[in-house]
SETORTOR-519348 format. One line per 10 residues: number of its first residue (from 0); their letters; for each residue x, y, z of N, C-alpha, C. Coordinates in Angstrom, 3 decimals. Atoms other than C-alpha are relative to their C-alpha. Layout:
NUM) a) X,Y,Z,X,Y,Z,X,Y,Z | ... .
END
This chain:
0) marplikkkf) -1.310,0.150,-0.615,-3.166,27.593,-19.666,0.094,-1.288,0.834 | -0.014,1.200,-0.842,-4.153,24.668,-17.442,0.218,-1.269,-0.823 | -0.101,1.188,0.846,-4.254,22.216,-20.360,1.441,-0.517,-0.121 | -1.382,0.503,0.089,-0.454,22.054,-20.886,0.517,-0.562,1.323 | -0.425,0.495,-1.310,0.071,21.574,-17.135,-0.570,-1.389,0.264 | 0.637,1.312,-0.168,-2.392,18.679,-17.045,0.700,-1.038,-0.874 | -0.689,0.910,0.932,-0.692,17.126,-20.076,1.383,-0.370,0.537 | -1.333,0.279,-0.548,2.756,17.455,-18.475,-0.090,-0.926,1.211 | 0.181,0.860,-1.175,1.489,15.884,-15.247,-0.303,-1.432,-0.442 | 0.339,1.325,0.510,-0.022,12.982,-17.203,1.230,-0.680,-0.594 .
10) earmsaakvm) -1.211,0.567,0.600,3.193,12.472,-19.184,1.000,-0.428,1.077 | -0.889,0.358,-1.106,5.190,12.470,-15.944,-0.482,-1.274,0.693 | 0.568,1.220,-0.604,2.826,9.848,-14.495,0.320,-1.225,-0.854 | -0.248,1.130,0.883,3.238,7.624,-17.542,1.483,-0.371,-0.023 | -1.437,0.254,-0.059,7.013,7.986,-17.460,0.361,-0.718,1.298 | -0.233,0.643,-1.294,7.047,7.078,-13.769,-0.555,-1.426,-0.003 | 0.604,1.335,0.077,4.770,4.119,-14.515,0.949,-0.980,-0.673 | -0.953,0.883,0.688,7.306,2.680,-16.963,1.134,-0.406,0.931 | -1.093,0.297,-0.926,10.058,2.930,-14.371,-0.472,-0.970,1.079 | 0.523,0.873,-1.057,7.899,1.342,-11.672,-0.328,-1.391,-0.511 .
20) lmderlsvdd) 0.335,1.316,0.554,6.763,-1.462,-13.969,1.239,-0.870,-0.193 | -1.237,0.774,0.127,10.398,-2.496,-14.364,0.349,-0.714,1.306 | -0.219,0.625,-1.300,10.392,-3.369,-10.661,-1.087,-1.041,0.233 | 0.960,1.104,-0.108,8.698,-6.765,-10.511,-0.591,-0.141,1.401 | 0.509,0.107,-1.366,8.243,-6.409,-6.745,-1.256,0.839,0.207 | 1.180,-0.868,-0.112,5.599,-3.715,-7.280,-1.155,-0.582,-0.805 | 1.183,0.457,0.730,2.122,-4.862,-8.184,-0.577,1.175,-0.789 | 0.652,-1.044,0.785,0.080,-2.952,-10.726,-0.891,0.844,0.909 | 0.824,-0.738,-0.968,-2.285,-1.995,-7.903,0.843,1.009,0.776 | -0.889,-0.900,-0.741,0.626,-0.523,-5.932,0.436,1.173,-0.868 .
30) ialklgyvgn) -0.441,-1.049,0.922,1.847,1.407,-8.958,-1.118,1.004,-0.235 | 1.146,-0.884,0.233,-1.618,2.786,-9.671,-0.219,0.930,1.195 | 0.188,-0.814,-1.197,-1.965,3.972,-6.071,1.114,1.034,0.172 | -1.126,-0.928,-0.125,1.516,5.520,-6.026,-0.102,1.155,-0.985 | 0.143,-1.042,1.016,0.637,7.465,-9.162,-1.267,0.826,0.171 | 1.180,-0.807,-0.302,-2.590,8.772,-7.657,-1.301,-0.485,-0.602 | 1.229,0.572,0.534,-5.133,6.514,-9.361,-0.754,-0.689,1.131 | 0.817,0.631,-1.037,-8.014,5.296,-7.205,0.000,-1.514,-0.172 | -0.025,1.425,0.292,-8.044,1.885,-8.885,0.897,-0.259,-1.188 | -0.928,0.295,1.081,-5.954,0.064,-11.398,-0.638,0.035,-1.385 .
40) skflssfkny) 0.614,0.039,1.335,-8.524,-0.009,-14.235,0.241,1.292,-0.777 | -0.265,-1.276,0.676,-8.124,3.706,-15.037,1.481,0.111,-0.356 | -1.433,-0.006,0.278,-4.354,3.375,-14.759,0.313,-0.882,-1.211 | -0.281,0.933,1.096,-4.301,0.352,-17.065,-0.475,0.538,-1.346 | 0.494,-0.542,1.279,-6.451,2.026,-19.723,0.813,1.227,-0.411 | -0.838,-1.163,0.315,-4.381,5.232,-19.507,1.352,-0.439,-0.550 | -1.301,0.506,0.453,-1.141,3.274,-19.895,-0.110,-0.550,-1.419 | 0.161,0.585,1.337,-2.441,1.348,-22.897,-0.265,1.076,-1.048 | 0.277,-1.078,0.952,-3.798,4.476,-24.576,1.246,0.823,-0.297 | -1.196,-0.832,0.172,-0.515,6.319,-24.051,1.111,-0.732,-0.751 .
50) ygitarqfrk) -1.122,0.750,0.576,1.982,3.587,-24.993,-0.405,-0.987,-1.095 | 0.444,0.930,1.041,-0.140,1.352,-27.220,0.160,-1.464,0.365 | -0.104,1.384,-0.485,0.575,-1.772,-25.158,-0.478,-0.024,1.453 | 0.451,0.114,-1.384,-0.712,-3.082,-21.861,1.206,0.011,0.942 | -1.054,0.023,-1.011,1.280,-2.814,-18.648,0.589,-1.410,0.104 | -0.472,1.395,-0.054,1.502,-6.618,-18.586,0.934,-0.308,-1.172 | -0.846,0.222,1.180,2.896,-6.699,-22.126,1.314,0.753,0.130 | -1.225,-0.770,-0.226,5.390,-3.971,-21.219,0.946,-0.778,0.909 | -0.833,0.775,-0.930,6.632,-6.058,-18.294,0.565,-1.239,-0.687 | -0.434,1.221,0.688,6.800,-9.197,-20.432,1.105,0.317,-1.003 .
60) drklide) -0.996,-0.382,0.992,8.704,-7.464,-23.229,1.289,0.440,0.683 | -1.168,-0.472,-0.741,11.045,-5.829,-20.726,0.788,-1.176,0.557 | -0.628,1.194,-0.553,11.743,-9.205,-19.142,0.803,-0.733,-1.092 | -0.682,0.671,1.113,12.678,-10.683,-22.547,1.284,0.747,-0.383 | -1.166,-0.824,0.341,15.085,-7.794,-23.210,1.114,-0.218,1.024 | -0.985,0.122,-1.078,16.806,-8.240,-19.839,0.637,-1.390,0.073 | -0.544,1.376,-0.086,17.366,-11.991,-20.288,1.139,-0.223,-0.955 .
END
């Protein structure tokens, strides 16, 4: 029963990460801490594994869309 709850929490974290990454004022370190990660390396690998792109690439692509 705990497995689905953990998965939902992780999905919520990744969804929140996308929203936070759209705010250029927030550093990746700040985002990782706000989402409960001790350091940014675990956050970065989790983001890439979940979305298939790096957080930096997400920001870059998002910037191109907004221009």
